[in-house]
C-alpha positions, 0 to 999 in steps of 0.5 A, a space after each residue: 517521539 524523540 529527538 531522534 524520529 523528528 527532523 524540524 523543518 526550515 518552518 520550524 515545524 517538525 517532519 514525523 519520520 519512522 512509525 509516525 510518518 508511515 502510519 500518518 501516510 496509511 491513514 492519508 490513504 485510507 480515506 483516499 480511497 475509501 469510497 473509491 471503486 475496487 477497480 479505481 483502487 487495482 487502477 492505482 496499483 496497476 499504475 506502481 507496477 507499470 512504473 515498476 514494469 514488474 509487479 509491485 511487491 506489498 512494500 512497493 505500495 502506499 496505502 498497503 495497509 489498507 489494501 490488505 484490509 480491503 482486500 486480503 492477502 497481497 497476492 489474493 490483491 493482485 488475482 483479484 486486479 487481473 496482475 497475477 493467475 490464482 495460484 492453485 495448491 496441489 491437494 496431497 493424496 
């Protein structure tokens, strides 16, 4: 990490920014929710949607990387959470 990516804190430690912070946040989310039921994880996403007042995008949800590895693509995760109707592809004839 170069100096431009570090922000010193008052206690002398360094707060990570950029990719390091994102990866740390994703790892913390995965540890917290790895033993959670699907319903508990879906409720986490529903709570975010309620706060936003709309369906969240994957960028709105901390822990998206873990959610994708557990449930697949974002639209499928929203469907499984009961937040979006299943999209049916039209077949060409």
